[in-house]
KOLRODO-657968 format. One record per residue (C-alpha): residue in one letter; x, y, z. Coordinates in Angstrom, 3 decimals, always signed. Layout:
# KOLRODO-657968
REC, rest, X, Y, Z
REC, A, X, Y, Z
...
//
This chain:
# KOLRODO-657968
REC, rest, X, Y, Z
REC, M, +5.327, -19.095, +7.767
REC, T, +7.978, -16.977, +9.421
REC, S, +7.566, -15.784, +12.968
REC, Q, +6.902, -12.363, +11.503
REC, R, +4.129, -13.245, +9.095
REC, N, +5.537, -10.175, +8.916
REC, A, +2.932, -9.005, +8.469
REC, I, +2.916, -9.963, +5.181
REC, T, +2.032, -11.372, +5.109
REC, A, -2.489, -5.701, -16.852
REC, G, -3.287, -5.658, -20.028
REC, A, -3.009, -2.475, -20.429
REC, A, -6.005, -0.575, -19.351
REC, G, -7.785, +1.519, -21.916
REC, A, -7.120, +5.187, -22.230
REC, A, -10.384, +5.960, -20.504
REC, G, -9.297, +4.009, -17.440
REC, L, -5.919, +5.693, -17.152
REC, A, -5.020, +9.328, -17.158
REC, T, -1.265, +8.848, -17.269
REC, A, +0.589, +9.580, -20.460
REC, G, +3.538, +7.274, -19.870
REC, A, +4.597, +4.110, -18.144
REC, W, +4.405, +5.198, -14.554
REC, W, +5.132, +8.878, -14.538
REC, F, +2.430, +11.439, -13.889
REC, R, +2.660, +14.182, -16.467
REC, G, +0.851, +17.371, -15.553
REC, G, +0.031, +20.388, -17.659
REC, A, +2.343, +22.718, -15.752
REC, P, +5.898, +23.481, -16.886
REC, E, +8.712, +21.378, -15.503
REC, F, +10.112, +22.536, -12.192
REC, T, +13.064, +21.671, -10.018
REC, P, +11.981, +19.738, -6.908
REC, D, +13.606, +20.469, -3.578
REC, A, +16.514, +18.315, -2.463
REC, S, +14.570, +16.595, +0.322
REC, F, +12.117, +15.002, -2.155
REC, P, +13.897, +14.927, -5.541
REC, N, +12.297, +11.898, -7.231
REC, R, +9.018, +11.874, -9.154
REC, L, +6.551, +9.358, -7.724
REC, R, +5.949, +6.239, -9.813
REC, V, +2.234, +5.830, -10.465
REC, P, +0.323, +3.103, -12.359
REC, G, +0.369, +3.329, -16.130
REC, T, +0.045, +1.132, -19.178
REC, D, +3.244, -0.884, -18.887
REC, A, +6.324, -1.594, -16.745
REC, L, +6.224, -1.487, -12.933
REC, Y, +2.628, -1.331, -11.611
REC, G, +1.232, -1.401, -15.136
REC, V, -2.541, -1.845, -15.010
REC, L, -3.936, -5.249, -15.972
REC, D, -7.681, -5.247, -16.593
REC, I, -8.294, -8.961, -16.163
REC, A, -10.170, -10.479, -19.099
REC, G, -9.347, -14.101, -19.772
REC, A, -6.526, -16.418, -18.760
REC, F, -3.021, -15.106, -18.124
REC, T, +0.350, -16.344, -16.865
REC, I, +2.132, -14.572, -14.027
REC, S, +5.813, -15.386, -13.530
REC, S, +7.842, -14.792, -10.368
REC, K, +11.390, -13.986, -11.411
REC, G, +14.507, -11.941, -10.848
REC, V, +14.579, -8.554, -12.592
REC, T, +16.668, -5.405, -12.626
REC, Q, +15.079, -2.100, -11.684
REC, E, +16.317, +1.325, -10.698
REC, I, +15.457, +2.149, -7.092
REC, L, +18.083, +4.761, -6.279
REC, P, +18.467, +7.137, -9.252
REC, G, +21.129, +5.986, -11.686
REC, K, +21.774, +2.665, -9.939
REC, S, +20.317, -0.641, -11.166
REC, A, +19.167, -3.024, -8.437
REC, A, +18.544, -6.752, -8.533
REC, M, +15.089, -7.539, -7.168
REC, L, +12.182, -9.931, -7.577
REC, A, +8.941, -9.164, -9.410
REC, Y, +5.836, -10.755, -10.859
REC, E, +5.805, -10.437, -14.641
REC, V, +2.777, -10.590, -16.926
REC, V, +3.137, -10.216, -20.683
REC, Y, -0.178, -9.043, -22.095
REC, Q, -0.979, -7.662, -25.541
REC, G, +2.735, -7.287, -26.226
REC, K, +3.437, -5.307, -23.060
REC, K, +5.551, -6.444, -20.127
REC, L, +4.004, -5.599, -16.761
REC, L, +5.904, -5.956, -13.478
REC, N, +3.909, -6.413, -10.264
REC, P, +0.840, -5.381, -12.279
REC, L, -2.035, -3.586, -10.645
REC, M, -4.845, -6.043, -11.377
REC, R, -8.349, -4.624, -11.772
REC, L, -11.673, -6.388, -12.217
REC, R, -15.353, -6.305, -11.250
REC, T, -17.079, -8.144, -8.431
REC, G, -18.170, -11.544, -9.745
REC, A, -15.419, -11.761, -12.367
REC, K, -13.413, -14.943, -12.857
REC, V, -9.653, -15.263, -12.425
REC, N, -7.892, -17.933, -14.464
REC, A, -4.168, -17.532, -13.806
REC, T, -1.082, -19.711, -14.038
REC, L, +1.818, -19.023, -11.696
REC, Q, +5.151, -19.854, -13.330
REC, N, +7.689, -19.997, -10.506
REC, G, +10.908, -18.693, -12.008
REC, L, +12.707, -18.533, -8.664
REC, E, +15.224, -21.051, -7.378
REC, E, +13.076, -21.778, -4.335
REC, M, +9.498, -22.570, -3.341
REC, S, +6.798, -19.968, -3.870
REC, I, +3.034, -19.497, -4.161
REC, I, +0.716, -16.478, -4.546
REC, H, -1.704, -15.482, -1.786
REC, W, -4.605, -13.209, -2.797
REC, H, -4.748, -11.104, +0.351
REC, G, -8.302, -10.319, +1.439
REC, L, -10.129, -12.288, -1.250
REC, K, -12.802, -14.821, -0.278
REC, V, -11.518, -17.863, -2.125
REC, D, -11.293, -21.571, -1.328
REC, G, -8.212, -23.159, +0.204
REC, K, -6.828, -24.445, -3.080
REC, N, -6.817, -20.927, -4.550
REC, D, -5.855, -19.016, -1.411
REC, G, -2.101, -19.573, -1.694
REC, H, -1.583, -21.580, +1.494
REC, P, +2.090, -22.554, +1.996
REC, H, +1.024, -26.199, +1.705
REC, F, +0.476, -25.600, -2.031
REC, A, +3.824, -23.872, -2.680
REC, V, +5.585, -25.126, -5.810
REC, A, +9.281, -25.582, -6.479
REC, G, +11.334, -23.404, -8.789
REC, G, +10.439, -24.103, -12.413
REC, A, +7.009, -25.516, -11.528
REC, K, +3.533, -24.108, -12.216
REC, Y, +0.379, -23.642, -10.176
REC, E, -3.115, -23.061, -11.569
REC, Y, -5.639, -20.631, -10.067
REC, N, -9.291, -20.664, -11.052
REC, F, -11.757, -18.753, -8.897
REC, T, -14.558, -16.195, -8.903
REC, V, -14.146, -12.965, -6.930
REC, P, -17.196, -12.479, -4.663
REC, N, -15.705, -9.550, -2.741
REC, R, -17.154, -6.077, -2.683
REC, A, -15.066, -3.270, -4.093
REC, A, -11.835, -2.619, -2.199
REC, T, -8.086, -2.312, -2.510
REC, Y, -6.635, -5.794, -1.989
REC, W, -3.191, -7.130, -2.820
REC, Y, -1.327, -10.285, -3.773
REC, H, +2.028, -11.520, -2.518
REC, P, +4.072, -14.716, -2.021
REC, H, +3.266, -17.051, +0.856
REC, P, +5.824, -19.894, +1.051
REC, H, +6.767, -21.241, +4.480
REC, H, +9.822, -19.445, +5.946
REC, L, +10.317, -17.448, +2.726
REC, T, +7.399, -15.007, +2.721
REC, S, +9.117, -12.014, +4.323
REC, K, +12.256, -12.407, +2.187
REC, Q, +10.390, -12.687, -1.115
REC, V, +8.111, -9.748, -0.323
REC, Y, +11.054, -7.670, +0.866
REC, L, +12.930, -8.325, -2.380
REC, G, +10.015, -7.124, -4.483
REC, L, +7.209, -9.642, -5.013
REC, G, +3.751, -8.149, -4.524
REC, G, +1.126, -6.046, -6.288
REC, L, -2.279, -4.426, -5.894
REC, F, -5.580, -6.130, -6.727
REC, I, -8.445, -3.659, -7.132
REC, V, -12.037, -4.868, -7.168
REC, E, -14.791, -2.552, -8.408
REC, D, -18.583, -2.697, -8.081
REC, E, -21.514, -0.355, -8.712
REC, E, -20.995, +1.657, -5.516
REC, E, -17.307, +2.118, -6.278
REC, L, -17.935, +3.178, -9.873
REC, A, -20.644, +5.602, -8.759
REC, M, -18.221, +7.263, -6.350
REC, Q, -15.508, +7.492, -9.017
REC, K, -17.985, +9.223, -11.325
REC, A, -19.278, +11.558, -8.619
REC, L, -15.767, +12.723, -7.714
REC, D, -14.250, +12.578, -11.220
REC, L, -11.509, +10.118, -10.212
REC, A, -9.138, +8.487, -12.697
REC, L, -6.649, +5.782, -11.744
REC, G, -3.091, +7.007, -12.092
REC, A, -3.995, +10.709, -12.170
REC, T, -6.370, +11.571, -9.315
REC, D, -6.811, +8.060, -7.853
REC, I, -3.279, +7.225, -6.691
REC, P, -2.168, +3.942, -5.089
REC, L, +0.650, +4.404, -2.564
REC, V, +2.571, +1.256, -1.584
REC, L, +4.835, +1.775, +1.442
REC, H, +7.994, -0.331, +1.773
REC, D, +10.725, +0.252, +4.331
REC, R, +13.998, -1.142, +3.007
REC, R, +17.738, -1.173, +3.598
REC, I, +19.697, -0.183, +0.498
REC, D, +23.482, -0.209, +0.215
REC, D, +25.700, +2.370, -1.473
REC, Q, +25.434, +0.501, -4.781
REC, G, +21.646, +0.783, -4.760
REC, Q, +21.094, -2.909, -3.912
REC, L, +18.414, -4.175, -1.530
REC, V, +19.899, -5.587, +1.685
REC, F, +18.097, -8.464, +3.403
REC, K, +20.451, -10.080, +5.929
REC, P, +18.531, -10.354, +9.192
REC, T, +20.464, -11.342, +12.275
REC, D, +19.199, -14.145, +14.508
REC, D, +17.647, -11.539, +16.799
REC, E, +15.911, -9.857, +13.873
REC, K, +14.577, -13.196, +12.657
REC, A, +12.996, -13.746, +16.055
REC, D, +11.844, -10.146, +16.396
REC, V, +11.421, -7.721, +13.480
REC, F, +13.496, -6.632, +10.499
REC, L, +13.160, -2.910, +9.841
REC, G, +14.308, -0.842, +6.885
REC, S, +16.375, +2.322, +7.088
REC, Q, +14.266, +4.297, +4.591
REC, V, +10.692, +4.289, +3.330
REC, L, +10.013, +3.887, -0.383
REC, V, +6.643, +4.852, -1.867
REC, N, +5.836, +2.804, -4.970
REC, W, +9.528, +1.826, -4.914
REC, T, +10.411, +5.531, -5.161
REC, P, +12.827, +6.998, -2.580
REC, K, +11.960, +10.487, -1.323
REC, P, +9.168, +10.996, -3.867
REC, Y, +7.192, +14.029, -4.896
REC, F, +3.786, +14.182, -6.584
REC, E, +2.460, +17.064, -8.681
REC, A, -1.148, +17.993, -7.939
REC, A, -3.833, +20.480, -8.943
REC, T, -6.363, +22.392, -6.848
REC, R, -8.897, +19.571, -6.579
REC, L, -9.666, +16.390, -4.644
REC, Y, -7.359, +13.350, -4.707
REC, R, -7.872, +9.771, -3.609
REC, F, -4.936, +7.834, -2.156
REC, R, -5.145, +4.041, -1.776
REC, V, -2.431, +3.286, +0.787
REC, L, -0.984, -0.208, +1.336
REC, N, +1.565, -0.966, +4.045
REC, A, +3.783, -3.546, +2.309
REC, S, +6.528, -3.261, +4.917
REC, N, +7.535, -6.441, +6.713
REC, A, +7.063, -5.090, +10.218
REC, R, +6.915, -1.294, +10.369
REC, V, +3.711, +0.396, +11.547
REC, Y, +2.828, +3.870, +10.285
REC, K, +0.624, +6.615, +11.682
REC, L, -0.302, +8.412, +8.484
REC, A, -1.056, +12.117, +8.358
REC, F, -0.648, +15.196, +6.149
REC, R, +0.863, +18.539, +7.107
REC, T, +1.741, +21.749, +5.312
REC, E, +5.398, +22.267, +4.504
REC, G, +7.087, +23.749, +7.523
REC, G, +3.844, +23.625, +9.503
REC, D, +3.278, +22.087, +12.928
REC, Q, -0.405, +21.294, +12.514
REC, L, -1.867, +18.261, +10.818
REC, L, -4.471, +18.645, +8.074
REC, Y, -7.839, +16.976, +8.025
REC, F, -8.567, +14.361, +5.388
REC, Q, -11.362, +11.844, +4.908
REC, L, -11.335, +8.101, +5.390
REC, I, -13.563, +6.422, +2.804
REC, G, -12.393, +2.797, +2.828
REC, T, -10.467, +0.134, +4.714
REC, D, -9.384, -3.461, +4.078
REC, G, -12.991, -4.502, +3.499
REC, G, -13.917, -1.771, +1.044
REC, L, -15.855, +1.482, +1.115
REC, I, -17.269, +2.393, +4.498
REC, D, -20.827, +3.677, +4.818
REC, R, -19.927, +7.373, +4.946
REC, P, -16.737, +9.469, +4.949
REC, R, -15.026, +10.080, +8.294
REC, K, -13.116, +13.317, +8.836
REC, I, -9.887, +12.617, +10.695
REC, S, -6.286, +13.783, +10.934
REC, E, -4.281, +10.549, +11.257
REC, V, -4.627, +6.799, +10.811
REC, F, -2.604, +3.790, +11.944
REC, L, -1.537, +1.370, +9.229
REC, S, -0.044, -1.991, +10.199
REC, P, +1.664, -4.364, +7.738
REC, S, -0.690, -5.603, +5.000
REC, E, -3.422, -3.119, +5.926
REC, R, -4.967, -0.764, +3.389
REC, V, -6.850, +2.505, +3.722
REC, D, -8.526, +4.704, +1.104
REC, V, -8.448, +8.411, +1.888
REC, L, -9.441, +11.680, +0.209
REC, L, -7.299, +14.811, +0.349
REC, Y, -8.991, +18.078, -0.634
REC, L, -6.730, +20.671, -2.290
REC, R, -9.418, +22.924, -3.789
REC, N, -8.439, +26.008, -1.799
REC, A, -4.714, +25.424, -1.988
REC, K, -2.584, +27.926, -3.865
REC, V, -0.242, +27.089, -6.715
REC, G, +3.165, +26.731, -5.095
REC, D, +1.860, +25.227, -1.851
REC, A, +3.476, +22.019, -0.620
REC, I, +2.017, +19.325, +1.619
REC, T, +3.975, +16.460, +3.155
REC, S, +2.624, +12.978, +3.766
REC, V, +4.131, +11.845, +7.051
REC, S, +4.112, +9.126, +9.656
REC, V, +3.781, +11.039, +12.915
REC, A, +5.529, +9.922, +16.071
REC, F, +3.709, +7.567, +18.413
REC, D, +4.504, +5.434, +21.438
REC, A, +4.148, +1.835, +20.331
REC, M, +3.471, +0.813, +23.930
REC, E, +0.720, +3.346, +24.545
REC, H, -2.912, +3.308, +23.454
REC, E, -3.755, +6.696, +22.007
REC, D, -7.278, +8.084, +21.793
REC, G, -6.391, +11.215, +19.870
REC, P, -3.661, +13.251, +18.224
REC, P, -0.517, +13.825, +20.300
REC, A, +0.126, +17.208, +21.808
REC, G, +1.221, +19.730, +19.219
REC, N, -0.287, +17.770, +16.365
REC, K, -3.913, +18.744, +16.779
REC, P, -5.252, +19.615, +13.334
REC, A, -6.423, +23.083, +12.524
REC, D, -10.189, +23.416, +12.888
REC, T, -11.183, +24.187, +9.308
REC, P, -14.561, +24.828, +7.654
REC, K, -16.163, +21.892, +5.905
REC, A, -14.575, +21.077, +2.538
REC, E, -13.106, +24.550, +2.297
REC, K, -9.466, +24.148, +3.326
REC, P, -6.546, +22.953, +1.214
REC, A, -6.779, +19.522, +2.809
REC, E, -9.687, +18.224, +4.801
REC, Q, -10.073, +14.668, +5.204
REC, G, -8.333, +9.531, +7.096
REC, G, -9.208, +6.708, +9.492
REC, H, -8.405, +3.514, +11.160
REC, A, -7.760, -0.079, +10.135
REC, A, -6.910, -3.432, +11.659
REC, H, -5.131, -6.618, +10.539
REC, A, -1.594, -7.964, +10.485
REC, A, -0.828, -10.605, +13.046
REC, A, +2.706, -9.305, +13.316
REC, A, +1.625, -5.752, +13.970
REC, S, +1.075, -6.247, +17.696
REC, D, +4.457, -7.940, +17.974
REC, A, +6.069, -5.124, +16.039
REC, K, +4.499, -2.477, +18.252
REC, A, +5.242, -4.332, +21.488
REC, K, +8.900, -4.660, +20.616
REC, A, +9.465, -1.217, +19.219
REC, D, +11.851, -0.325, +22.057
REC, D, +14.159, -3.259, +21.373
REC, K, +17.542, -2.358, +19.966
REC, Q, +18.071, -3.139, +16.311
REC, P, +21.562, -4.561, +15.658
REC, A, +23.731, -3.053, +12.952
REC, T, +23.525, -4.725, +9.542
REC, T, +26.347, -4.528, +6.975
REC, A, +27.623, -0.942, +6.974
REC, E, +24.492, +0.455, +8.601
REC, A, +24.572, +1.580, +12.205
REC, K, +21.636, +1.301, +14.541
REC, S, +21.074, +5.057, +14.305
REC, D, +20.319, +4.684, +10.582
REC, I, +17.244, +2.539, +11.238
REC, P, +14.262, +4.438, +12.648
REC, E, +12.401, +2.653, +15.414
REC, I, +8.730, +1.813, +15.046
REC, G, +6.901, +4.932, +16.170
REC, E, +9.608, +7.363, +15.078
REC, A, +8.370, +10.266, +12.946
REC, Q, +9.168, +9.995, +9.241
REC, D, +8.437, +12.102, +6.173
REC, L, +7.063, +9.932, +3.350
REC, M, +6.173, +12.051, +0.305
REC, R, +5.900, +15.686, -0.806
REC, I, +2.817, +16.915, -2.696
REC, H, +3.411, +20.043, -4.786
REC, V, +0.372, +22.056, -5.902
REC, R, +1.410, +22.939, -9.441
REC, R, -1.652, +24.187, -11.267
REC, K, -5.082, +25.709, -10.803
REC, E, -8.024, +23.542, -11.791
REC, P, -11.742, +24.316, -11.328
REC, Y, -13.340, +21.664, -9.141
REC, T, -16.829, +21.791, -7.643
REC, R, -17.544, +18.142, -6.824
REC, T, -18.544, +17.223, -3.258
REC, V, -18.059, +13.934, -1.458
REC, P, -21.313, +11.920, -1.283
REC, E, -22.804, +11.637, +2.192
REC, T, -23.367, +7.914, +1.610
REC, L, -20.572, +5.841, +0.060
REC, S, -21.968, +2.345, +0.454
REC, R, -24.892, +0.549, +2.008
REC, I, -23.311, -1.994, +4.318
REC, M, -25.800, -4.464, +5.729
REC, P, -25.582, -4.455, +9.551
REC, I, -24.727, -7.692, +11.308
REC, N, -27.655, -9.348, +13.060
REC, A, -26.163, -9.873, +16.500
REC, L, -29.374, -11.513, +17.767
REC, C, -28.814, -14.652, +15.715
REC, G, -25.448, -15.386, +17.343
REC, T, -25.010, -18.328, +19.676
REC, A, -22.589, -18.904, +22.521
REC, R, -19.631, -21.129, +21.781
REC, V, -17.916, -22.947, +24.613
REC, I, -14.138, -23.022, +24.411
REC, K, -12.295, -25.332, +26.796
REC, L, -8.659, -24.669, +27.542
REC, D, -6.357, -27.389, +28.832
REC, H, -2.655, -27.746, +29.450
REC, V, +0.015, -30.375, +29.223
REC, K, +3.384, -30.664, +30.899
REC, M, +6.292, -29.784, +28.632
REC, V, +9.197, -32.221, +28.617
//
């Protein structure tokens, strides 16, 4: 694995499972409008085909890693990598896989790259042969069989390549997708809050990338960047640059994955032009739904981490705009609360346009990335250092436009899941002996 682990580390769903009308575009009931220049591109969201098409796993399938052409910058085709699944006549790229706890996965990886690769199912409790360890990577043109049962509780997981020394490059160039597990508690919450994947339950995958003037992905790390971190100059959300999302006056769930190689985010929401952060609710982390919702105003997200949050827009007005941001932070400083000037407005319970966020922890490379945030990033191709935000620099991620009024009276359940507490009394002490040898 690279020194970065970097911190990386379909069938089409039925109409009842998706509320999108097209491939990945959210189509609302309001008339078309002209977005502002700072966020001009409609957010890609999961649909029934194409990029992030939903695959409800039922039976064996083949997933191919291959080179594809996609539009990242508007009007410019880019060469990238993707996982492709052809299911029921539809071609899905980096499909969002969905299944129930206890379901079986019978998949064949067809490596269509010209180098070694393997799929790692990030967060799943599977045996070594199915985990995607670099030891099992297969050469270009070869196949690898996966056959396992998913014992995990409901959560937002993901899958990505894991070959030795090639993980960060292959993820950066496009390989990776979401893997959603559902159980009774998850389905009960979806019903209670009237959530539908692709309409009011929105996955947000964050990638920071360098893109040249022709719209092509740039991955040419210098020797220093190979030893340290490789940062992108702009953040894409679901491979969408400067995206906007059209919303109604109701509650939304966002499943956020940090698929960046090294960048750490401090996620928050603020009103357009406002200085104060908005409250939102954290309902899940890497391991699934937490026991009860936590009202917060910001949450750290290191590479490969996921958080599930709720944003309440019931009292928003049509025409309001909210921006999803990564607020500034000092990567060398432990923070116990919001920075000065960012304290959220104290709002009544569940009565403000946005009340709800959290905390997570993973990514071996995250501590490295934070610790080295002050290092200078060398220029790459035509990009100057000033074009690449440092870790901890404030960044705007996505604009949410409130476009239509919708009656909504649902309330968030006080209990989300019943997590069995760990019995600390049954633990035993383990002696660890450290030794040293002389280096020659």
